[in-house]
N, C-alpha and C positions, 0 to 999 in steps of 0.2 A: 791393138790389131796386129795379127801377125802378117808376115809377108805374103803368104799365100792368099789371105783374105783380101789384102791390098791389091794383089794382082788381079784377082777375080771381080772385085769391086770397081776396079778401073777397066775392066775388060782388056787387060794387058797380057801378052803372053810372056813366057820366060825369055823368049828370044828378043822381044821388044825391050823388056826391062834390061837385059844384057846390052843391048845396043845404046841404050840412053846412059847407063852407067859404066860401061866399059868392063863389067865383069864377065868372067869366062862362063859359058853356058853350063859346063860340067861342075863348076864351083857352085853356081847357083842351084843346080840340081841336088847337089851333095847337101847344101844348107836346108833346101826345103824337105829333103828325104830324112834328115837326122843323121846323115853319115859323117858330117863335119859341123863344128860351130864356126860361125863367122869370125874373121881376124878383127882385131880393133879397128884396122884400116877399112875393112869392108862394112864394119857396123856403122862407122861415121859416114861412110859413102851412102849406104842404104837410108840412114835417118835423113841425110840431106836430101835425096832424090825423092823422098816419100813426104817431104815437108813436115818430118816430125810425127808422122802418122805411124811408123813403125819405128820403135825405139829399142834401145839396148836392151832394156828389160823385156820387151816383146820377143826380141830375137833370142835372147837367152833362155827364156821360159819355154818357147817353141823348141828350141834345140834339145833341152832337157827332156821335154815331154816326149819328143820324138826320136830320141837318140837310139841308133841300132846298137845292139849289144853284140 
């Protein structure tokens, strides 16, 4: 499951997720838009907060698929 799917399935806004995780809103937006790949620290944090529903593989595949050139 990618992070956007996770947020939608849990009816959670980006702002809500940022409040829970401590991620910066702009950083999360860059991850979701493909402008940036998540750092290893943030990958671990996202995996923890989603109870493993969004994994390293999910995040990397999503980033690769949506990366802006």
